[in-house]
N, C-alpha and C positions, 0 to 999 in steps of 0.2 A: 182124235179129234178135242182140240183145245176149246176153253170157255173164256171168256175175257170180261171186263169190266174197266170203264174209263174212270179215272178218279184225279184230284187235283190238291195242292199245296199251294197256301199262300201265309205270307207272313216273313219273317226272318227265317225262312227255312235251311239256310246255308251254316251262318255262323252260331245258329242255336244246336245244331248237328242233328234235325227233324230229318231232313232229306236223306243223309247217311243212314240213319236209323230205319228209315222205310223201306231204303234198298236191301238192307241187311234181313228185313223180317219178309220180306218176299222170297228172297233166295232161302233162307233159314227153312221156309215151310214149302219149299220145292218149287215155288212158280218162277215166273220170268217177267220183265217189264220192257218196255218201249217208252222214253221220253218223247212225247208228241209234241210240246212245246215248252220253251223255259225263258224266261223273261227276269234278267236278275236286276235286283237294286243295285244300283251303284254308290250310293252314299248310305251314310248310317240311319238315316231316317227315312231310307225308303224300303219297301218290301219285295220280295220276290215272289213268283209264282211260277209253279211247275204243274202240266197235265202229263198223266201216264195211263199209259195201258198196261194192264195188270193180267197175265194169263195163267191159266192152271189147266190141269189134266181135266179135272170134272168140276161140276159146280159146288160140292162139298167142300173141296178143297180150296176153292175160290172164296167161298162164303169164310171160311177159316182166315184166308188171308186177309180179307178186306174188314173182317172184325177186327184184328190185330191193329191195321192200320188206321182203323177208325179211332181207335183209342188214344193214337198219336196225333189227332187231330187232320187225317186226311177224310177228304169227304167226296161223293158221288159228283160227278161234273154235271149231271143231268137229275138235280134233287127232285122228289116227288114229295106228297105230302106224308106224313106220318102215319102209319098204322095204328088206330086207336080200337082197342077191345075190350067190352064191359067185365069187370070182375066179377066172375060167378057167384061168389061168397064172400063174406066178410074175412079178412086175412088171408084169400085166394087170389094169387093173380094168373091171367091169361097164360097159356103155354107161350114159351118164346117171347115173354116180356122183356122191355130193354134194361139190364142192368147199369146203372149208373158209374161213371167214374166221379173224381170230385172237381173234375175241370169244368169251367164255363161251359154249358151247354144249352143248345137252342134246337126246338124243333119246329118243323113246317106244317102248319095248319092252314088250310084255305089260301093257299099261295103264298102266304106270309111266316117270316121266321119270328117265333115267340122265345125269349129267352126263359129257361128254365130257374124256377127261384129255389130258394134254402137249398143250394147244391152240397151235395155229400156224396161219398162213394155207398155203393152197395142198396140202392133205394132203387123203387119204381118211378116212373113218371107219370104223374097223372093230369089229364086236361080238362079243364071246365070250360064247357062251349058257351056262346053266347055272342053279345055284341061286342063286350070286350074279354077274347079267351084269354086263359090265364093257362100255364103250366108249372108245375112244381113237383119236388120229390115227397114220396111218401115211403116210410119204414114198411116192411110186409106185414108187422101185426097192427098198422094203422088203415090198411085198404079194407074198403067199405064195398059190399056188394053193390054193383052199377058204377063204381068208378072206371070212367075212361081211361085205360092204361095203354102206354105206348107200347106196341111191341116190334120185334125185329129190330132193324137198324136203318131202315127206309126213314127218309125226311129226318134225320137227326144229323146236327153239326157239333163238333167237340172243338173247344179252341184251347188246347194245352197253353199256360203262359209260357210265352217264350223268354230266354235267358238274356238279360240286357248285354248291348253290346260294348257300353263302358261302365264304369262303376261310379258312376256320378250321382249326386242326390244321396239323402240321408239312408235310402234303402239301397243303393247300389253294390254295398258289400256283402247282402243278404241273397247268396246265390247257391246256398246248398253246402257251405263250406264248412268242414269241422277241425277245429284247431285242437290237437293233443299237447300244445304246449304249455307252460306255466301260465298263470294267469296273466292275461295281457290286457293293459289297462287301455290301450290304443283301440282294441276290440271292445272293451266294455264301454268306452267313451262313444265307441259306433252306435252301440246298442241304445244309449242312453240318448242319443240325438235320433235315432229313428223313435223310441218312445215320446220325445218331445215333440217330433214332427206328426206322428200319429193323434197327439192331443190337440197340435196346432189345427189339424184338419177335421176336429171335431169327432175322432175316433175313441173306441174304447178298448180299452188294454185289459186282459183277463191273465191272472196267474194262476197256473196250476201246481199245486203244490204237496211233495210229499213229508213226513215227520222226520227226514233227516235234517230238513231245513231248521226245524226247530232244536234236533240234537247238536247242530254243528254250531248254534249260537246266533243264528242269523234272523232271528225272531224280532227283534228290535228295529232291525233296519226294513224289514217287509213292513211290520206295523207302521212306519214312517211314510214309506212311500203309500200305503191304504190313505193313512190320514190326510197326506199333502196331494192326494189326487191323481197320481201316478199309475196306481191300479185301480180298475174300477169294478172288478168283480173278481170272485174266488171259487176256483173249483177245488175240491180236495176230498179225501176219505177221513173217516170217522177219527183214525188216530193222529190227524195231523191236528184236527182242533180239540182233541183230547190232551195231547202235548203242550200245545201252545197255552191251553187254560191251566194246565197243570203246573206250567213254568211260573204263570202268575199267584196262584193259591199257596204253591209248596215251594216254589224256587227251585223245581227240577225238572228235568224232562226224562220220561221213562225211569225214574228213581234216580239220576244222577244230576247233581249240579252243573251246569252247562258253563258256568264261570270257574268254579274251583276245581271240577271234575272228582270232586266227592261223591260218595255213596252214601247219604244218611240212613241211620237206623230206620228200618221199617220203609225203606223209599219205594222197594218195589211196590208197594201198595199203593202209591200216591196216585197213580193214573185211575185205579178203581175209585178210591175217595172221591178222586174229581168228577168222575161220571157221578156217583151218587149225589153230590152236591147240586150238579147242574139238572139232575132229575127232579132232585127236591124243590129246586127254585121252579121248574117247569120249563126249561129252555135257557138257551145261551142269552137271548134278549132281556127275559126275565132276570136272570144271574147278572147281567149288566145293571139293568135297573136298580136292582136291589142292593148293588156294591159289590156281591161277593166276586165279579171280575172287575178289575181295574186297570188292567193293561193288557197288551199283546195284538195279535194279527185279528182275532176275532172279536174284541172288543172294538178295535176300530173299524171295522166293518160295519157292527152295530151303531157305534157312534155316530159314523158318516153315512149311514145308509147306503153301504158298499153291499150288492147283492153277492150272497153265496150260495154253492150247492154242494151238500156234502153228502157222497155216495157212500151206501155201506156196502161189506162184504162178508162174507162167509166168516173171517178170521177176526170180526170186531167184539171188543168187549161193551158191554151196555147194552146196546150203543146209546151215544147221547140222542135225546129227544128230536134234535133237527136233522139227525141223519137220516135219509130216505133210505129205507131197508128193503121196498120192494125194485126188484132190479128192472123191470121195464120202465117205472115210474122215475127213477133216477136217470135213466138213459135221456128220457124224453126231457126230463129238466137241465141235463148235460147239453143235449141238442139245441134248446130253446136258448139256452146260454150262450153256446159256441157260434150261433148263427149270429148275435149282436157283436161280436169279438172282431176287432180290425186287426187286432195284435196280440200275440200268446207268449207267454213267460212259462217254458215247462221246466220246473225247477226240482230235479231230482226226483223224479218218480217215474217208473217206465209204465207199468199198468196203466195208472189213471191219465197221464199224458197219451198212449195209445188210444183211451176210449174216446179221450176229448177229440183226438187228432182225427179218429173215423168220422166226426162229425162236422169237420172244416173242409171249406173248399180251398184249391189249391193257391186261391189268391191271398189267403191271409197269411200274414207276416207271422213268421214263427222263430223262437229262440229256445234252443234246449241246451240245458246245462246240467251234466252228471260228471261224478268221476268215474264213472264205466264207460270206456269208448264205445261199447257195443250198443248202450242204452242209445247214446246219441245218434249212431249211425242208423239204428232200426228207425229212430221216429224221423229222421230228416228223409229217409227213403220212402217216407209213405206219401211224399209227391207235392208238398208247398214249392212253388217257384222263388219265394221271397225268404229263405230259412238261413239260419247260421246256428251253429253247434259248438258249443266250448266244452272240453274235456277237464274238467278241473272241479274242486272243493266247493261246493255250495255255500260254504261257511265263509268263502272269500269272496266269492264273486257277488252275492248279495250287498254285503256291507259298502265294496268299491261302487257297485250300480248305484246305489244310495248317495254317496258321497258324489258322484258324478253329478246326479241329479239335483240334489239338495243343497250341495254346500260349494256351489260354484262361487 
């Protein structure tokens, strides 16, 4: 005897590949389906609708199929209110709690759909009841006893962003593509246009930076972008800030002159001396105010009031006083910053970009640049609907981007 569930898909489900993917999921998991209703949008601005009956051998198999379909935006045709269960203790979620994707999500409460705020993957959804109910994500370590947590998958609607039908507009080219060619000025021009459009819309651009950006000689150009307001906030590790400041104080990055490529005598000590000087001043802001730091990315962040988050790691020397060494505290600071970003430039840093990417909704525009193709592919595969990747030297990309934005 089989069991069944009626589900529905709507949107640009044909050209986005959504419908084909759902058929494949059902068959791969051993189920079967029949299409009960199918209305096709006949113009590019018209959406399509399909209603299907999904069948499986038993309830467990059906639940597995429906769970996978749900992650792709398939929803029950007869939605019920979401199930809310109080958290039994601090940092403890009820059994069967709903673990989020990074896609726009809605929960049904008192017969109404409520959009989930601060969307990111691998969180719980908490509902605040009342005259104006709210739903928002919480990481597990932030759960408090008594929080009303959404469990199971009843009354939950996920809407994965759909692939655009054309490449029009400033963001049309950002569709998960990865270019492994030599630096393309036309692609960088499009990225510059996307940044300009984001700023015109009142959005914020965040740069996620690795030390290779300093080593490659792109420091001054990124500093210009910060100064001129094309980068609104910065997320990086201790090493990036240290080498940026080292370049200002000693003219080297990790002991090497980035212009002559010479290694000055005792240059390998410069980053330690740099950390010591900043600690002596009390922090980066104090070192800027005293004149110890006179240029660079961190200087421009302080001088132009651009917020930054420096997250520490087990590898750090020092670290700088501004570096957040508590992992959970650093994660929360990154999360708060990421939720404000409308566009993110991931510049030659895999691990830090993954950390930020985990906090981003799939609707955030993402540009990833790295010399390693695997890095670009891994980051873009994390689920942004508007993303572009370039496999190229960061020391070439940033100067060309700055030229496109600042020297028109």
